[in-house]
C-alpha positions in Angstrom: 255.4 -200.7 -69.2 251.8 -200.6 -68.1 252.6 -198.0 -65.4 254.3 -195.7 -67.9 251.5 -195.9 -70.4 248.9 -195.2 -67.7 250.7 -192.0 -66.5 250.8 -190.3 -69.9 247.2 -189.3 -70.0 247.4 -187.9 -66.5 250.4 -185.7 -67.4 248.8 -184.7 -70.6 245.6 -183.8 -68.9 247.6 -181.7 -66.5 248.4 -179.2 -69.3 244.7 -178.2 -69.3 245.2 -176.6 -65.9 248.2 -174.3 -66.9 247.1 -170.7 -66.7 247.0 -169.0 -70.1 248.9 -166.0 -68.6 251.9 -168.2 -68.1 252.0 -169.4 -71.7 254.5 -167.4 -73.8 254.5 -167.8 -77.5 257.0 -165.8 -79.5 255.4 -164.9 -82.8 257.1 -162.9 -85.6 255.5 -159.4 -86.0 253.1 -159.1 -89.0 254.7 -157.5 -92.0 253.8 -153.8 -92.5 251.3 -153.1 -95.3 252.9 -151.0 -98.0 251.6 -147.4 -98.2 250.2 -147.0 -101.7 248.5 -143.6 -101.2 251.4 -141.4 -102.4 251.4 -143.3 -105.7 247.6 -143.1 -106.0 247.7 -139.3 -105.5 250.5 -138.9 -107.9 248.8 -140.9 -110.5 245.5 -139.0 -110.0 247.3 -135.7 -110.3 249.1 -136.7 -113.5 245.8 -137.9 -114.9 244.1 -134.6 -114.1 247.0 -132.6 -115.6 246.8 -134.8 -118.8 243.1 -134.1 -119.1 243.6 -130.4 -118.6 246.3 -130.2 -121.2 244.4 -132.3 -123.7 241.2 -130.3 -123.3 242.7 -126.9 -122.5 240.9 -125.3 -125.5 237.5 -126.6 -124.3 238.2 -125.5 -120.7 239.3 -122.0 -121.8 236.2 -121.9 -124.1 233.9 -122.8 -121.3 235.4 -120.1 -119.1 234.9 -117.5 -121.9 231.4 -118.8 -122.5 230.4 -118.5 -118.8 231.8 -115.1 -118.4 230.9 -113.8 -121.9 234.5 -113.3 -123.0 234.6 -112.8 -126.8 237.1 -114.4 -129.1 238.0 -111.5 -131.4 240.7 -110.8 -133.9 243.2 -108.1 -132.9 243.7 -105.6 -135.7 241.1 -107.4 -137.8 242.1 -107.0 -141.5 238.6 -107.5 -142.7 236.5 -104.5 -143.6 233.6 -103.3 -141.4 231.2 -104.7 -144.0 232.8 -108.1 -144.0 232.9 -108.2 -140.2 229.2 -107.4 -140.0 228.3 -110.3 -142.3 230.3 -112.7 -140.1 228.9 -111.2 -136.9 225.5 -112.3 -138.0 226.6 -115.7 -136.5 227.7 -114.1 -133.2 225.2 -115.8 -131.0 225.9 -119.2 -132.6 229.6 -118.6 -132.5 229.6 -117.6 -128.8 227.5 -120.6 -128.0 230.2 -122.8 -129.6 233.1 -120.8 -128.1 234.5 -119.9 -131.6 235.9 -116.8 -133.1 233.2 -114.2 -133.7 234.7 -112.0 -136.4 236.8 -114.1 -138.8 236.1 -116.7 -141.5 238.0 -119.2 -139.4 236.1 -120.3 -136.3 239.4 -121.6 -134.7 237.4 -124.7 -133.5 239.3 -128.0 -133.5 239.0 -130.2 -136.6 237.3 -133.0 -134.6 234.7 -130.6 -133.1 233.9 -129.0 -136.5 233.6 -132.4 -138.1 231.2 -133.5 -135.3 229.0 -130.5 -135.8 228.9 -130.8 -139.6 228.3 -134.5 -139.7 226.4 -135.1 -136.6 224.3 -131.9 -136.5 223.8 -131.1 -140.1 224.5 -134.3 -142.1 227.3 -132.6 -144.0 230.0 -135.1 -145.1 231.2 -133.8 -148.5 230.9 -130.8 -150.9 227.6 -132.0 -152.3 225.8 -132.2 -148.9 227.4 -128.9 -147.9 226.0 -127.0 -150.9 222.6 -128.7 -150.4 222.4 -127.6 -146.8 223.7 -124.1 -147.5 221.3 -123.6 -150.3 218.4 -124.7 -148.1 219.3 -122.2 -145.5 219.7 -119.5 -148.2 216.5 -120.2 -150.1 214.1 -121.6 -147.6 215.2 -122.4 -144.1 212.7 -122.0 -141.3 211.3 -118.9 -143.1 209.4 -121.2 -145.3 207.2 -122.3 -142.4 206.7 -119.0 -140.7 203.6 -118.0 -142.7 201.9 -121.1 -141.3 202.8 -120.0 -137.8 201.5 -116.5 -138.4 198.2 -117.7 -139.7 197.8 -120.1 -136.8 198.4 -117.3 -134.3 195.8 -115.2 -136.1 193.0 -117.8 -135.6 190.3 -116.3 -133.4 189.3 -119.4 -131.5 190.7 -122.8 -130.5 188.2 -124.5 -132.8 189.3 -122.3 -135.7 192.9 -123.2 -134.9 192.2 -126.9 -134.8 190.4 -126.7 -138.1 193.4 -124.8 -139.6 195.8 -127.5 -138.4 193.6 -130.3 -139.8 193.6 -128.4 -143.1 197.4 -128.3 -143.1 197.7 -132.0 -142.4 195.3 -132.9 -145.2 196.6 -130.6 -147.9 200.3 -129.6 -147.3 203.3 -131.6 -148.4 205.4 -130.5 -145.4 202.5 -130.8 -142.9 204.4 -132.6 -140.1 207.1 -129.9 -139.8 204.6 -127.0 -140.2 202.4 -128.4 -137.4 205.5 -129.1 -135.2 206.6 -125.5 -135.5 203.2 -124.1 -134.8 203.0 -126.2 -131.6 206.5 -125.1 -130.6 205.5 -121.4 -130.9 202.3 -121.8 -128.9 204.1 -123.8 -126.2 206.8 -121.0 -126.0 204.6 -117.9 -125.9 204.4 -117.5 -122.1 208.1 -118.1 -121.7 209.0 -115.6 -124.4 206.9 -113.0 -122.7 208.4 -113.8 -119.3 211.9 -113.3 -120.7 210.6 -110.0 -122.3 211.7 -111.2 -125.7 208.2 -110.1 -126.9 205.3 -108.3 -125.2 202.6 -109.7 -127.5 201.9 -112.1 -130.3 202.0 -109.1 -132.7 205.6 -108.6 -131.8 206.4 -112.1 -132.8 204.5 -111.7 -136.1 206.2 -108.4 -136.9 209.8 -109.4 -136.1 209.7 -112.9 -137.5 212.4 -115.5 -137.5 214.7 -114.5 -140.4 217.7 -114.1 -138.1 217.5 -117.7 -137.2 218.3 -118.7 -140.8 220.7 -115.8 -141.3 222.7 -116.7 -138.2 222.9 -120.4 -138.9 223.8 -119.8 -142.6 226.6 -117.4 -141.6 228.0 -119.9 -139.1 227.7 -123.2 -141.0 229.2 -121.7 -144.1 232.3 -120.8 -142.1 232.6 -124.4 -140.9 232.3 -125.6 -144.5 235.0 -123.2 -145.6 237.4 -124.4 -142.8 236.6 -128.0 -143.9 237.6 -127.1 -147.4 234.3 -128.1 -148.8 233.7 -124.7 -150.5 236.0 -121.9 -151.7 236.5 -118.5 -150.1 234.6 -116.9 -152.9 231.7 -119.2 -152.4 231.8 -118.5 -148.6 231.5 -114.7 -149.2 228.6 -115.3 -151.6 226.7 -117.2 -148.9 227.6 -114.6 -146.3 226.2 -112.0 -148.7 223.0 -114.0 -148.8 222.9 -114.2 -145.0 223.3 -110.5 -144.9 220.4 -110.0 -147.3 218.1 -112.3 -145.3 218.9 -110.4 -142.1 218.3 -106.9 -143.6 215.1 -108.0 -145.5 213.0 -107.5 -142.4 215.3 -106.4 -139.6 216.9 -103.0 -138.9 219.0 -103.3 -135.7 221.1 -105.8 -133.7 218.3 -105.7 -131.1 215.7 -106.8 -133.6 218.1 -109.4 -135.0 218.8 -110.9 -131.5 215.0 -111.1 -130.8 214.4 -112.7 -134.2 217.1 -115.3 -133.6 215.5 -116.3 -130.2 212.1 -116.4 -131.8 213.5 -118.7 -134.5 215.1 -120.9 -131.9 211.8 -121.2 -130.0 209.9 -122.1 -133.2 212.6 -124.7 -134.0 212.7 -126.4 -130.6 210.6 -124.6 -128.0 211.9 -122.4 -125.2 212.1 -125.4 -122.8 214.9 -127.0 -124.9 218.4 -127.0 -123.5 220.3 -123.9 -124.3 217.3 -121.6 -125.2 217.6 -119.4 -122.1 221.3 -119.3 -122.4 221.2 -118.2 -126.0 218.8 -115.4 -125.0 221.3 -114.3 -122.4 224.1 -114.4 -125.0 222.1 -112.1 -127.2 221.5 -109.7 -124.3 225.2 -109.6 -123.5 226.1 -108.9 -127.1 223.7 -106.0 -127.0 225.0 -104.5 -123.8 228.5 -105.7 -122.9 231.1 -103.0 -123.6 233.5 -105.5 -125.3 230.8 -106.8 -127.6 231.6 -106.5 -131.3 227.9 -105.7 -132.0 228.5 -102.3 -130.3 231.4 -101.6 -132.5 230.1 -102.8 -135.9 226.8 -101.2 -136.9 224.0 -103.5 -138.1 223.0 -101.3 -141.0 224.7 -101.8 -144.4 
């Protein structure tokens, strides 16, 4: 018994000297990992197709916007006079990828609602009429005399004193001063883009088109949202037409005035300003432009 017990450690210890190369262990092969990539690519493809189909109008609109393709009405039933009034909103319409020459913009309900509510605070008939009347009766034109007088100040000291006077004595001083600052900030850029050659050009052309263009576009959105009647829509379009022809005599002047109004509203450095200038230039020169087919004059 003692002999057997003593020999066990020796035999066990002998295992330590067996070469590893002689040890054979039969292990089962590892299971193959499933290949999920075909499913991933299929899911990604379906997701992209879903997005394209859901947003096809926006994608088509972006294409038309980039390449200045105009959404026009074939065999337009409106008169030349009616089309001209709607085309006052052409720059705004092209920026939003909407129809240029009909009362209906053909924008989606969600997009129109977002513009009216988010951009203009229009949520019902009352706020629609209030906004449209503001654009018709005052708009940015109300502040333009302040800008003109500021531009005519002979020295920086005189300009500073004039702005102090506005702040102390005018009810709408904050907006007036903001618009003055925007114009001064934008002058060099406007000259660089050849929108104007001098301050006198800005003063002579004015910003009436900015109010006319916005009025003629927003009233169409309000009409589509059923906030106003068709008769009211044409009345506001008539008002936009009167604003445009009060001081302007051509589509070229109208485009320039619109860009000047945009610069006064939010400076030339703001997103979209340069693009809007380019939209105006294409409307003046591109063969398919409705501005080349519908005269500006009444």
